[in-house]
C-alpha positions as CSV (number, residue, x, y, z in Angstrom):
1,P,-3.6,-17.4,-47.3
2,A,-2.0,-14.2,-46.1
3,Q,-4.7,-12.7,-43.9
4,L,-2.7,-10.7,-41.4
5,P,-4.0,-7.1,-41.0
6,P,-1.4,-4.4,-41.5
7,P,1.2,-4.1,-38.7
8,P,1.0,-1.1,-36.3
9,A,2.6,1.9,-38.0
10,R,4.5,3.1,-35.0
11,F,5.2,0.1,-32.8
12,T,7.2,1.1,-29.7
13,G,8.9,-0.7,-26.9
14,R,8.4,-4.3,-25.6
15,A,11.9,-5.3,-26.6
16,E,12.3,-8.1,-24.1
17,T,8.9,-9.5,-24.7
18,L,9.5,-9.4,-28.5
19,M,12.7,-11.3,-28.0
20,S,11.0,-14.0,-25.9
21,L,8.1,-14.2,-28.4
22,R,10.4,-14.7,-31.4
23,H,12.2,-17.4,-29.5
24,A,9.0,-19.2,-28.5
25,L,7.6,-19.1,-32.0
26,D,10.7,-20.4,-33.7
27,T,9.3,-23.7,-35.0
28,R,12.5,-24.6,-36.7
29,S,13.8,-25.9,-33.4
30,V,10.7,-28.0,-32.6
31,P,11.4,-31.8,-32.8
32,A,9.2,-33.9,-35.2
33,G,6.1,-35.1,-33.6
34,R,5.8,-32.3,-31.1
35,V,2.7,-30.1,-30.7
36,P,2.7,-26.7,-32.3
37,T,3.8,-23.6,-30.3
38,V,1.0,-21.6,-28.8
39,A,1.8,-18.1,-27.4
40,V,-0.8,-16.3,-25.3
41,I,-0.4,-12.5,-25.1
42,S,-2.6,-11.2,-22.2
43,G,-3.4,-8.0,-20.5
44,M,-6.0,-5.3,-19.8
45,A,-8.0,-3.5,-22.4
46,G,-5.9,-1.1,-24.5
47,V,-2.5,-2.5,-23.3
48,G,-1.4,-3.3,-26.9
49,K,-1.9,-7.0,-27.2
50,S,-3.1,-7.0,-30.8
51,A,-0.4,-4.6,-31.8
52,L,2.3,-6.8,-30.4
53,A,0.8,-9.9,-32.0
54,L,0.6,-8.4,-35.4
55,H,4.0,-6.8,-35.2
56,V,5.7,-10.1,-34.4
57,A,3.5,-12.1,-36.8
58,H,4.6,-9.9,-39.7
59,E,8.2,-10.2,-38.6
60,L,8.0,-14.0,-38.6
61,A,5.6,-14.4,-41.6
62,E,8.4,-15.7,-44.0
63,R,9.0,-18.6,-41.6
64,F,5.5,-19.9,-42.4
65,P,5.4,-20.3,-46.2
66,D,2.1,-22.1,-46.2
67,G,0.2,-19.2,-44.9
68,Q,-0.8,-16.8,-42.2
69,L,-4.3,-17.1,-40.8
70,Y,-6.1,-14.4,-38.8
71,V,-9.4,-14.6,-36.9
72,N,-10.8,-11.9,-34.7
73,L,-12.8,-13.8,-32.1
74,H,-14.4,-10.6,-30.7
75,G,-14.1,-11.8,-27.1
76,A,-14.1,-8.1,-26.0
77,T,-15.2,-6.0,-28.9
78,P,-17.7,-3.3,-28.0
79,G,-21.1,-4.0,-29.5
80,M,-20.3,-7.5,-30.8
81,T,-21.0,-11.0,-29.6
82,P,-17.9,-13.3,-29.2
83,L,-17.4,-15.6,-32.1
84,G,-18.5,-19.2,-31.4
85,P,-16.0,-22.1,-32.1
86,G,-18.3,-23.4,-34.9
87,Q,-18.3,-20.0,-36.7
88,A,-14.5,-19.7,-36.3
89,L,-13.8,-23.2,-37.5
90,A,-16.0,-22.7,-40.6
91,S,-14.3,-19.5,-41.4
92,L,-10.8,-21.0,-41.1
93,L,-11.7,-24.0,-43.2
94,R,-13.1,-21.9,-46.0
95,D,-10.0,-19.7,-45.9
96,L,-7.9,-22.9,-46.4
97,G,-9.9,-23.8,-49.5
98,T,-12.5,-26.2,-48.1
99,E,-15.8,-26.0,-49.9
100,S,-18.7,-25.0,-47.6
101,R,-20.6,-28.2,-48.3
102,R,-17.7,-30.3,-47.1
103,I,-17.4,-28.5,-43.8
104,P,-18.9,-30.7,-41.1
105,D,-21.7,-29.3,-39.0
106,H,-20.5,-30.8,-35.8
107,P,-17.7,-28.7,-34.2
108,D,-15.6,-31.7,-33.2
109,A,-15.6,-33.0,-36.8
110,A,-14.8,-29.5,-38.1
111,A,-11.9,-29.2,-35.6
112,A,-10.6,-32.6,-36.7
113,L,-10.7,-31.6,-40.4
114,L,-8.8,-28.3,-39.5
115,R,-6.1,-30.3,-37.8
116,S,-5.8,-32.7,-40.7
117,T,-5.6,-29.8,-43.2
118,L,-2.9,-28.0,-41.3
119,A,-0.9,-31.0,-40.1
120,P,1.7,-31.1,-43.0
121,T,2.0,-27.3,-43.3
122,R,4.0,-24.5,-41.8
123,T,1.2,-22.1,-41.0
124,L,1.0,-19.2,-38.6
125,M,-2.3,-18.5,-36.9
126,V,-3.3,-15.4,-35.1
127,L,-6.4,-15.7,-32.9
128,D,-7.1,-12.2,-31.8
129,N,-9.3,-11.1,-28.9
130,A,-10.2,-14.4,-27.4
131,A,-12.8,-14.5,-24.6
132,H,-11.8,-17.8,-22.9
133,A,-9.9,-21.0,-23.5
134,A,-12.9,-23.0,-24.7
135,Q,-13.2,-20.5,-27.6
136,V,-9.6,-21.2,-28.6
137,R,-9.0,-24.9,-27.9
138,P,-10.9,-26.3,-31.0
139,L,-9.0,-24.0,-33.3
140,L,-5.5,-25.1,-32.4
141,P,-3.6,-27.1,-35.1
142,A,-1.7,-30.3,-34.3
143,G,1.3,-30.0,-36.7
144,A,4.7,-29.2,-35.2
145,G,5.4,-26.8,-38.1
146,C,2.5,-24.5,-37.1
147,A,2.4,-21.8,-34.5
148,V,-0.4,-19.9,-32.9
149,I,-0.5,-16.4,-31.3
150,V,-3.5,-15.8,-29.1
151,T,-4.4,-12.4,-27.6
152,S,-6.8,-12.2,-24.7
153,R,-7.5,-10.2,-21.6
154,S,-7.3,-13.5,-19.7
155,P,-4.0,-15.4,-19.5
156,L,-6.0,-18.5,-20.6
157,T,-4.3,-20.7,-18.1
158,A,-6.6,-23.6,-19.0
159,L,-4.7,-23.9,-22.3
160,D,-2.1,-26.5,-21.5
161,G,1.5,-26.0,-22.7
162,A,1.0,-22.4,-23.9
163,H,3.8,-19.8,-23.5
164,R,2.4,-16.8,-21.7
165,F,3.3,-13.2,-22.2
166,P,1.4,-10.9,-19.8
167,L,1.7,-7.2,-20.8
168,A,1.9,-4.3,-18.4
169,P,1.6,-0.7,-19.4
170,L,4.6,0.8,-21.3
171,S,7.5,2.3,-19.5
172,G,7.7,6.0,-19.2
173,E,10.3,6.3,-21.8
174,D,8.4,4.1,-24.3
175,S,5.2,5.9,-23.6
176,A,6.8,9.3,-24.4
177,A,8.4,7.8,-27.6
178,L,4.9,6.5,-28.7
179,L,3.4,9.9,-28.1
180,R,6.1,11.6,-30.1
181,A,5.8,9.2,-33.0
182,L,2.0,9.4,-33.3
183,S,1.5,13.0,-32.5
184,G,4.5,14.6,-34.2
185,R,5.2,16.6,-31.1
186,D,9.0,16.3,-30.5
187,G,9.2,17.9,-27.1
188,L,7.4,15.2,-25.1
189,D,9.5,13.2,-22.7
190,R,8.9,10.7,-19.9
191,A,8.5,13.5,-17.4
192,H,5.6,15.1,-19.2
193,P,2.3,14.8,-17.3
194,L,0.5,13.2,-20.2
195,V,2.6,10.0,-19.7
196,E,1.1,9.3,-16.3
197,L,-2.3,10.8,-17.0
198,T,-2.8,8.2,-19.7
199,G,-1.7,5.5,-17.3
200,R,1.0,4.6,-19.9
201,L,-1.7,2.6,-21.6
202,P,-1.1,2.4,-25.4
203,L,-4.8,2.9,-26.3
204,A,-5.0,6.0,-24.1
205,L,-1.7,7.2,-25.5
206,R,-3.0,6.7,-29.1
207,V,-6.1,8.8,-28.2
208,V,-4.1,11.6,-26.8
209,A,-1.7,11.5,-29.8
210,A,-4.6,11.6,-32.2
211,R,-6.1,14.6,-30.5
212,L,-2.8,16.4,-30.6
213,A,-2.2,15.5,-34.2
214,A,-5.7,16.7,-35.2
215,R,-5.5,20.1,-33.4
216,Q,-2.1,21.7,-33.8
217,A,-3.3,24.6,-31.6
218,L,-3.9,22.2,-28.7
219,T,-0.7,22.1,-26.7
220,P,0.4,19.0,-24.7
221,D,0.3,21.1,-21.6
222,A,-3.2,22.2,-22.2
223,L,-4.4,18.7,-22.9
224,A,-2.7,17.5,-19.7
225,G,-4.5,20.2,-17.8
226,Q,-7.8,19.0,-19.2
227,L,-7.1,15.4,-18.1
228,A,-5.9,16.5,-14.7
229,A,-8.5,19.0,-13.9
230,T,-11.6,16.9,-14.3
231,E,-13.1,13.9,-12.5
232,G,-14.2,12.6,-16.0
233,R,-10.7,11.8,-17.4
234,L,-12.2,9.0,-19.5
235,H,-14.3,11.6,-21.4
236,H,-11.1,13.0,-22.8
237,L,-9.8,9.6,-23.7
238,E,-12.1,9.1,-26.7
239,Y,-11.5,10.0,-30.3
240,D,-13.2,8.8,-33.4
241,D,-13.5,5.0,-32.9
242,L,-10.9,4.9,-30.1
243,S,-12.4,4.8,-26.6
244,V,-10.8,3.6,-23.3
245,R,-14.2,3.7,-21.6
246,R,-15.9,1.5,-24.2
247,S,-13.1,-1.0,-24.1
248,L,-13.3,-1.3,-20.4
249,A,-17.1,-1.4,-20.4
250,V,-17.2,-4.6,-22.5
251,A,-15.9,-6.7,-19.7
252,H,-18.1,-5.2,-17.0
253,D,-21.2,-5.3,-19.1
254,A,-20.7,-8.9,-19.9
255,L,-20.2,-9.7,-16.2
256,S,-23.2,-7.7,-15.2
257,A,-25.5,-9.4,-17.7
258,S,-24.2,-12.9,-17.1
259,D,-26.4,-15.6,-15.6
260,R,-23.4,-16.9,-13.5
261,E,-23.3,-15.8,-9.9
262,I,-19.6,-15.4,-9.9
263,D,-19.8,-12.9,-12.8
264,R,-22.5,-10.8,-11.2
265,D,-20.5,-10.8,-7.9
266,A,-17.5,-9.6,-9.9
267,A,-19.5,-6.7,-11.5
268,L,-20.9,-5.7,-8.0
269,A,-17.3,-5.9,-6.6
270,L,-16.1,-3.5,-9.2
271,R,-18.9,-1.0,-8.5
272,R,-18.1,-1.2,-4.8
273,I,-14.4,-0.6,-5.6
274,G,-15.4,2.5,-7.5
275,A,-17.5,3.8,-4.7
276,L,-14.8,3.3,-2.1
277,D,-11.7,4.2,-4.2
278,L,-8.9,2.9,-1.9
279,P,-5.3,2.1,-2.9
280,A,-5.8,-1.7,-2.7
281,Y,-8.4,-4.3,-1.6
282,G,-8.5,-7.5,0.3
283,V,-11.0,-10.3,0.4
284,P,-12.4,-9.6,3.9
285,L,-13.2,-6.0,3.1
286,L,-14.9,-6.8,-0.2
287,A,-16.9,-9.6,1.5
288,R,-18.2,-7.0,3.9
289,L,-19.0,-4.5,1.1
290,T,-20.8,-7.0,-1.2
291,G,-22.6,-8.8,1.6
292,T,-21.2,-12.2,0.6
293,D,-18.9,-14.6,2.4
294,E,-15.1,-14.5,1.9
295,C,-15.1,-17.5,-0.5
296,R,-17.5,-15.7,-2.9
297,A,-15.7,-12.4,-2.5
298,E,-12.3,-14.0,-3.4
299,A,-13.9,-15.7,-6.4
300,A,-15.3,-12.4,-7.6
301,L,-12.0,-10.6,-7.2
302,D,-10.2,-13.4,-9.1
303,R,-12.8,-13.2,-11.9
304,L,-12.0,-9.4,-12.2
305,V,-8.3,-10.4,-12.4
306,D,-9.2,-12.9,-15.1
307,V,-10.9,-10.2,-17.3
308,A,-8.1,-7.7,-16.6
309,L,-10.1,-5.3,-14.6
310,L,-8.0,-5.9,-11.5
311,E,-4.4,-6.8,-10.8
312,E,-3.3,-9.1,-7.9
313,K,-0.4,-7.1,-6.6
314,S,0.5,-9.6,-4.0
315,Y,-1.3,-12.7,-2.6
316,G,-4.8,-11.5,-1.6
317,R,-4.2,-7.8,-2.4
318,Y,-5.9,-6.4,-5.5
319,A,-5.7,-3.0,-7.2
320,P,-7.1,-1.6,-10.4
321,H,-5.1,0.3,-13.0
322,D,-5.7,4.1,-12.7
323,L,-8.0,4.2,-15.7
324,V,-9.9,1.2,-14.5
325,R,-10.2,3.1,-11.2
326,D,-11.8,6.0,-13.1
327,F,-14.1,3.7,-14.9
328,A,-15.2,2.0,-11.7
329,R,-15.8,5.4,-10.1
330,E,-18.1,6.3,-13.0
331,L,-20.0,3.0,-12.5
332,A,-20.5,3.8,-8.8
333,E,-21.6,7.4,-9.5
334,N,-23.8,6.8,-12.5
335,G,-25.0,3.2,-12.3
336,G,-27.6,3.6,-9.7
337,H,-26.3,0.5,-7.8
338,G,-26.5,1.8,-4.2
339,S,-25.2,4.7,-2.2
340,G,-21.5,5.5,-2.4
341,T,-21.8,7.1,1.0
342,G,-23.2,3.9,2.4
343,V,-20.3,1.9,1.0
344,V,-17.8,4.3,2.5
345,G,-19.7,4.0,5.9
346,D,-19.6,0.2,5.7
347,A,-15.9,0.3,5.1
348,L,-15.2,2.7,7.9
349,R,-17.2,0.5,10.3
350,W,-15.3,-2.6,9.2
351,Y,-11.9,-0.9,9.7
352,A,-13.0,0.5,13.1
353,D,-14.1,-3.0,14.1
354,R,-10.9,-4.7,13.0
355,A,-8.7,-2.0,14.6
356,R,-10.7,-2.5,17.8
357,Q,-9.7,-6.2,17.8
358,S,-6.1,-5.2,17.2
359,V,-6.2,-3.4,20.5
360,V,-7.2,-6.6,22.2
361,A,-4.3,-8.4,20.5
362,V,-1.7,-5.8,21.0
363,L,-2.3,-4.4,24.5
364,P,-2.1,-6.5,27.6
365,P,-5.2,-6.7,29.9
366,G,-5.4,-3.6,32.0
367,Y,-6.7,-0.1,32.3
368,E,-5.3,1.2,29.0
369,R,-6.8,-1.6,27.0
370,D,-10.2,-1.1,28.7
371,E,-10.0,2.7,28.2
372,R,-9.4,2.3,24.5
373,L,-12.1,-0.3,24.1
374,R,-14.8,1.7,25.9
375,L,-17.4,3.1,23.6
376,T,-17.6,6.8,23.5
377,A,-20.6,9.1,22.5
378,G,-21.9,8.3,19.0
379,E,-20.2,4.8,18.8
380,T,-22.3,1.7,18.4
381,D,-21.4,-1.9,19.3
382,P,-18.9,-3.5,16.9
383,V,-20.2,-5.8,14.2
384,D,-17.1,-7.8,13.3
385,T,-15.8,-9.2,16.6
386,R,-13.5,-11.9,15.2
387,P,-10.3,-11.9,17.3
388,F,-6.8,-11.8,15.8
389,P,-4.9,-14.9,16.8
390,S,-1.9,-13.0,18.0
391,A,-0.3,-9.5,18.2
392,E,1.8,-10.4,15.2
393,A,-1.3,-11.1,13.1
394,A,-2.8,-7.8,14.2
395,F,0.4,-5.9,13.2
396,A,0.5,-7.7,9.9
397,W,-3.2,-6.8,9.2
398,A,-2.5,-3.1,10.1
399,D,0.7,-3.1,7.9
400,R,-1.4,-4.2,4.9
401,E,-4.3,-1.9,5.5
402,L,-2.6,1.3,6.7
403,P,-2.6,3.0,3.3
404,N,-6.3,2.3,3.0
405,I,-7.0,3.5,6.5
406,V,-5.2,6.8,5.9
407,A,-7.1,7.4,2.6
408,L,-10.4,6.5,4.2
409,V,-10.0,8.7,7.2
410,Q,-8.9,11.6,5.1
411,R,-12.0,11.1,3.0
412,C,-14.4,10.7,5.9
413,G,-12.9,13.1,8.4
414,R,-11.8,16.3,6.6
415,P,-14.7,18.7,7.3
416,N,-15.8,21.2,4.5
417,P,-16.9,24.7,5.3
418,T,-20.5,23.4,5.4
419,G,-19.6,21.1,8.3
420,T,-19.7,18.0,6.2
421,D,-16.9,15.7,5.2
422,L,-15.6,14.9,1.7
423,T,-18.5,12.4,1.2
424,G,-21.0,15.2,1.8
425,T,-22.2,13.9,5.2
426,A,-21.4,14.9,8.7
427,P,-18.0,13.6,10.0
428,S,-18.5,10.2,11.5
429,P,-17.6,9.5,15.2
430,L,-16.1,6.3,13.9
431,V,-13.2,8.3,12.6
432,P,-11.7,9.1,16.1
433,A,-12.7,5.6,17.3
434,L,-10.7,4.0,14.4
435,V,-7.6,6.2,15.1
436,R,-7.9,5.6,18.8
437,H,-7.9,1.9,18.3
438,L,-5.1,2.0,15.8
439,F,-2.8,4.2,18.0
440,P,-1.0,1.3,19.8
441,Y,0.0,-0.2,16.5
442,L,1.0,3.2,15.0
443,H,3.0,4.2,18.1
444,R,4.8,0.9,18.7
445,S,5.6,0.3,15.0
446,G,6.9,3.9,14.6
447,H,4.5,5.1,11.9
448,L,4.9,8.7,13.0
449,A,3.9,10.4,9.7
450,E,0.7,8.4,9.6
451,L,0.1,9.0,13.3
452,D,0.4,12.7,12.7
453,A,-2.0,12.8,9.7
454,L,-4.6,10.5,11.3
455,G,-4.3,12.2,14.8
456,R,-5.0,15.7,13.4
457,I,-8.2,14.5,11.7
458,A,-9.3,12.5,14.7
459,L,-9.0,15.6,16.9
460,D,-10.9,17.7,14.5
461,V,-13.7,15.2,14.1
462,A,-13.9,14.6,17.9
463,R,-14.4,18.3,18.4
464,A,-16.8,18.6,15.6
465,V,-19.1,15.9,16.9
466,G,-18.7,17.1,20.5
467,D,-17.2,13.9,21.9
468,D,-15.2,14.9,25.0
469,A,-13.7,11.4,25.6
470,S,-12.6,11.0,21.9
471,E,-11.1,14.5,22.1
472,A,-9.2,13.7,25.3
473,F,-7.8,10.5,23.6
474,A,-6.9,12.4,20.5
475,L,-5.1,15.1,22.6
476,T,-3.1,12.7,24.7
477,D,-2.2,10.5,21.7
478,R,-1.0,13.5,19.8
479,A,1.1,14.4,22.9
480,G,2.7,11.0,22.7
481,L,3.5,11.7,19.0
482,H,5.1,15.1,19.8
483,Y,7.2,13.5,22.6
484,M,8.6,11.0,20.2
485,S,9.3,13.9,17.8
486,G,11.1,15.9,20.4
487,R,8.5,18.7,20.5
488,L,8.2,18.5,24.3
489,T,6.5,21.9,24.9
490,E,3.7,21.2,22.5
491,A,3.4,17.7,23.9
492,L,3.0,19.1,27.4
493,A,0.3,21.5,26.3
494,L,-1.7,18.8,24.5
495,N,-1.3,16.4,27.5
496,D,-2.6,19.0,29.9
497,Q,-5.6,19.8,27.8
498,G,-6.4,16.0,27.7
499,L,-5.8,15.8,31.5
500,Q,-8.4,18.6,32.1
501,L,-11.0,16.7,30.0
502,W,-10.3,13.4,31.7
503,R,-10.8,15.1,35.1
504,G,-14.1,16.5,33.9
505,L,-15.1,13.0,32.9
506,D,-14.0,11.6,36.2
507,A,-11.9,8.9,34.3
508,M,-9.3,8.3,37.0
509,S,-7.3,5.7,35.1
510,C,-6.9,8.2,32.2
511,V,-6.0,10.9,34.7
512,R,-3.3,8.7,36.1
513,R,-1.9,8.0,32.7
514,C,-1.9,11.8,31.9
515,L,-0.1,12.6,35.2
516,N,2.5,10.0,34.4
517,N,3.1,11.4,31.0
518,R,3.1,15.0,32.4
519,G,5.9,13.9,34.8
520,L,7.9,12.4,31.9
521,L,7.5,15.6,29.8
522,L,8.4,17.9,32.7
523,E,11.5,15.9,33.4
524,S,12.6,16.1,29.8
525,L,12.1,19.9,29.9
526,G,14.3,20.1,33.0
527,R,11.4,21.0,35.4
528,Y,12.3,18.4,37.9
529,E,10.3,19.5,41.0
530,E,7.1,19.7,39.0
531,S,7.9,16.4,37.4
532,E,8.3,14.6,40.7
533,E,5.0,16.1,41.9
534,A,3.1,14.8,38.9
535,L,4.8,11.3,39.1
536,R,4.0,11.0,42.8
537,Q,0.3,11.8,42.1
538,S,0.3,9.2,39.3
539,L,1.9,6.6,41.6
540,E,-0.7,7.2,44.3
541,L,-3.6,6.8,41.8
542,S,-2.0,3.6,40.5
543,R,-2.0,2.2,44.0
544,Q,-5.6,3.3,44.5
545,L,-6.6,1.6,41.3
546,C,-4.6,-1.5,42.1
547,D,-2.7,-1.0,38.8
548,P,0.7,-2.7,39.0
549,Y,1.4,-1.9,35.3
550,G,0.8,1.8,35.9
551,Q,3.0,1.7,39.0
552,A,5.8,0.1,36.9
553,V,5.7,2.8,34.3
554,T,5.8,5.5,36.9
555,F,8.7,3.9,38.7
556,S,10.5,3.9,35.3
557,H,9.8,7.6,34.9
558,L,10.9,8.4,38.5
559,G,14.2,6.5,37.6
560,N,14.6,8.8,34.6
561,L,14.1,11.8,36.9
562,Y,16.7,10.6,39.4
563,W,19.2,10.0,36.6
564,H,19.9,13.8,36.7
565,T,20.9,13.8,40.4
566,D,21.6,10.2,41.6
567,A,22.1,7.5,39.0
568,R,22.3,4.7,41.6
569,A,18.9,5.8,42.9
570,A,17.7,5.8,39.3
571,I,18.8,2.2,39.0
572,V,16.9,1.2,42.1
573,H,13.7,2.7,40.7
574,H,14.2,0.9,37.3
575,Q,14.7,-2.4,39.2
576,R,11.4,-1.8,41.0
577,S,9.8,-1.3,37.6
578,L,11.5,-4.4,36.3
579,A,10.2,-6.5,39.2
580,L,6.6,-5.2,38.5
581,G,7.2,-6.0,34.8
582,D,8.0,-9.6,35.7
583,V,4.8,-9.8,37.8
584,A,2.8,-8.4,34.9
585,D,4.7,-10.6,32.4
586,S,5.3,-7.5,30.2
587,V,7.9,-7.7,27.6
588,L,7.8,-4.0,27.1
589,L,8.2,-3.1,30.8
590,R,11.2,-5.5,31.2
591,S,12.8,-4.3,28.0
592,T,12.4,-0.6,29.0
593,A,13.8,-1.2,32.4
594,H,17.0,-2.8,31.1
595,C,17.3,0.1,28.6
596,N,16.9,2.7,31.3
597,I,19.4,0.9,33.6
598,G,21.8,1.0,30.7
599,Y,21.5,4.8,30.5
600,A,22.0,5.1,34.3
601,Q,25.2,2.9,34.0
602,L,26.4,5.3,31.3
603,R,25.9,8.2,33.6
604,L,28.0,6.3,36.2
605,G,30.8,5.8,33.8
606,E,30.2,2.1,33.4
607,P,29.9,1.6,29.6
608,E,30.7,-2.1,29.7
609,R,27.7,-2.8,32.0
610,A,25.6,-0.4,29.9
611,V,26.4,-2.4,26.8
612,R,25.2,-5.6,28.5
613,S,22.0,-3.9,29.7
614,F,21.2,-2.5,26.2
615,E,21.8,-5.9,24.6
616,Q,19.6,-7.6,27.2
617,S,16.9,-5.0,26.5
618,L,17.0,-5.8,22.8
619,E,17.1,-9.6,23.5
620,I,14.0,-9.3,25.7
621,L,12.1,-7.2,23.1
622,G,12.9,-9.8,20.3
623,D,10.5,-9.5,17.5
624,D,7.9,-7.5,19.5
625,E,7.1,-4.1,18.0
626,D,8.1,-1.1,20.1
627,W,9.9,1.4,18.0
628,G,10.1,4.0,20.8
629,G,11.8,1.6,23.2
630,E,13.9,-0.1,20.5
631,S,15.2,3.1,19.0
632,Q,16.2,4.5,22.5
633,T,18.0,1.2,23.3
634,R,19.9,1.2,20.0
635,L,20.9,4.8,20.5
636,G,22.2,4.0,24.0
637,L,24.1,1.0,22.7
638,V,25.8,3.3,20.1
639,R,26.8,5.7,22.9
640,A,28.1,2.9,25.2
641,L,30.2,1.3,22.4
642,R,31.6,4.7,21.5
643,A,32.6,5.3,25.1
644,L,34.5,1.9,25.0
645,D,36.2,3.0,21.7
646,H,34.6,0.0,19.9
647,I,34.3,2.3,16.9
648,E,33.7,-0.4,14.2
649,R,30.8,-2.0,16.0
650,A,29.4,1.4,17.1
651,S,29.5,2.6,13.5
652,R,27.6,-0.6,12.4
653,E,25.0,-0.1,15.1
654,C,24.6,3.6,14.3
655,A,24.1,2.8,10.6
656,R,21.5,0.2,11.5
657,L,19.6,2.7,13.8
658,L,19.8,5.4,11.1
659,G,18.4,3.0,8.5
660,L,15.5,1.9,10.7
661,A,14.6,5.5,11.6
662,E,14.7,6.6,7.9
663,K,12.5,3.6,7.0
664,R,9.9,4.8,9.5
665,A,10.3,8.5,8.5
666,D,11.2,9.2,12.1
667,L,13.0,12.5,11.6
668,Y,13.7,13.0,15.3
669,M,15.5,9.7,15.8
670,T,17.2,10.2,12.4
671,G,18.7,13.5,13.8
672,L,19.8,11.8,17.0
673,A,21.5,9.0,15.0
674,R,23.2,11.4,12.7
675,H,24.6,13.3,15.7
676,Q,26.2,10.0,16.9
677,C,27.4,9.2,13.4
678,G,29.1,12.6,13.3
679,L,30.8,12.0,16.7
680,L,32.1,8.6,15.4
681,L,33.4,10.2,12.2
682,A,35.1,13.1,14.1
683,G,36.8,10.5,16.4
684,E,38.4,9.0,13.2
685,G,39.6,12.4,12.0
686,R,37.0,12.7,9.3
687,A,36.0,16.2,10.1
688,E,34.3,17.2,6.9
689,E,32.0,14.1,6.9
690,A,31.2,14.6,10.6
691,R,30.2,18.2,9.9
692,G,27.9,17.0,7.1
693,E,26.2,14.6,9.5
694,W,25.8,17.3,12.2
695,E,24.4,19.8,9.7
696,S,21.8,17.3,8.6
697,A,21.0,16.5,12.2
698,L,20.5,20.1,13.2
699,E,18.1,20.7,10.2
700,V,15.8,18.1,11.9
701,L,16.5,18.8,15.6
702,G,16.8,22.6,15.4
703,G,13.1,23.1,15.9
704,T,12.7,20.7,18.8
705,D,13.3,20.9,22.5
706,S,16.1,18.4,22.4
707,P,19.3,19.4,24.3
708,V,21.2,17.7,21.4
709,A,20.3,20.7,19.2
710,G,22.4,23.0,21.5
711,E,25.2,20.5,21.4
712,L,25.1,20.4,17.6
713,R,25.3,24.1,17.4
714,K,28.3,24.1,19.6
715,L,30.0,21.4,17.6
716,L,29.5,23.2,14.4
717,A,30.7,26.5,15.9
718,D,33.9,24.8,17.2
719,E,34.5,23.3,13.7
720,S,34.2,26.7,12.2
């Protein structure tokens, strides 16, 4: 028999996979007595499994002179029931010349006859579109001269000894090549929007190419505009008998109609994913959204992976292909399976609850933690109160979930002109609560871009819902962001607005914190008398509140103030802060005190002592997250090493600081680091490179209140 369907006319790409498949299917190197080679090609709907199987099968056909068998098992064919093993066995035996009356009725006997018939032969078998391993296993030959290619959306890991070839979408270059070949439009390259709008999925690319070939007046740009401008992208990815939507629906519909709990759970999970539409998903969130326990939720997600409706990007993190995302969104919108707004609200509540627990793990006991945990107007008691085992666990959770949180807050918190958010409902007070709870993580880990985006929305929503406490938190947290970004005047204005609200609410611990920050900002702006007044008021409130932590922070800021006039007095204040940090057992207070002492020692012309202080600060901080403190310490270390003419080490430390700042998108610290890099280069006589660093630094710092901006302008003017 020579049953292979025609090969794909314009097969493109997959060079490495083809090479590996050819090697795996080379039965000439299989020792006598060994089992036949089985290759499983797996992947999502439309990824090109059958095309690859037929392409390689035709290439290798001459190596199998006794025949090439082909069976479509219809495991995922729209409108068709998967072929049973008995049906497939009967078909194969008839194709091999067995009379119908001699084909056993029992599948085991029929499978044995098939193995006997194929044992002495060199036969290639293609089992296309398999649903599961049980459908394939009875069909496998036993002769070492035979080979089998199986295609399936599942990797069929229950088939022992099979070689597996999971397929991803095509590369951008191969996608463009396929579009050109099938559409006849020569101008398409990998940068054309159609490449990404089709998700680089061969089926979608074939649909787009067919539409372009059928309508010469339809330009690729116009078609790309149609795909990009509509929420119903899948509507444009149908042509004749080709349909991305129908191919995806087969798996969902089978899961939804199944009598197995795990399958129905998987179908529900996909609909919830469509309603929520986040970058990625974890088991705990899906358990919350589906109303199941985490064990069932994980099984449901794994089932979606098995039928290629999800990908497990890393352990426990799942995400759909873009076109599956569109399909899931359609299911959520049109399937009548519960309110999408309700799903979004459940997710927002879960994130707010977990972020609240991160506050408990990250902040030490004290006023700030109590302030952030206190419920404000419109908030309700948390539902998920499971604690994080450690601050490290809380940071790890937030690192994983941050892209989701940003997407969710942007969806729930951006008001429309009608006063509703993008879900069509009034903005939720949970938005500023979530951002308030997440602030310690964002601030200490240096996620300044996310802090900016989330903080803007939190402030808008707090004002929209009339929550003064949430507004005050949003104002003072944004002031902290602006301070870290060198925008001191803006930070002071925001802090003072927050201070006024806290005074109106009679929240004295928050008033103390605002006064403390006001003193810090005024000192940075050179307004020293006003700074000392604010800090003395903060210190008195700390004593009234019996708040040693607050006292330690204020002594630290007083030390920074005295740095300008009496560096030794500054050290005394930092040592008082250090002593209180020891009492409070605070890593951050102790680390900050040593850092500040290092800057005072630099001021006194004692760079060797300063180096030791900065090193001690970093040693105390260890693996704890505090980007603001760590970055200032590393900056001071670079300055002290440069003062000692330890240029090689100073350059290494400066490069490290620059890398850390760029990784966090901290433009302000990037500018400060480049300033130091330029000074180091200038000291080595590399004037042109130094100028480049200073110009880059000034681009960032020119719009800030940093005194370094003025120094950069002077350096660049002197170079000219």
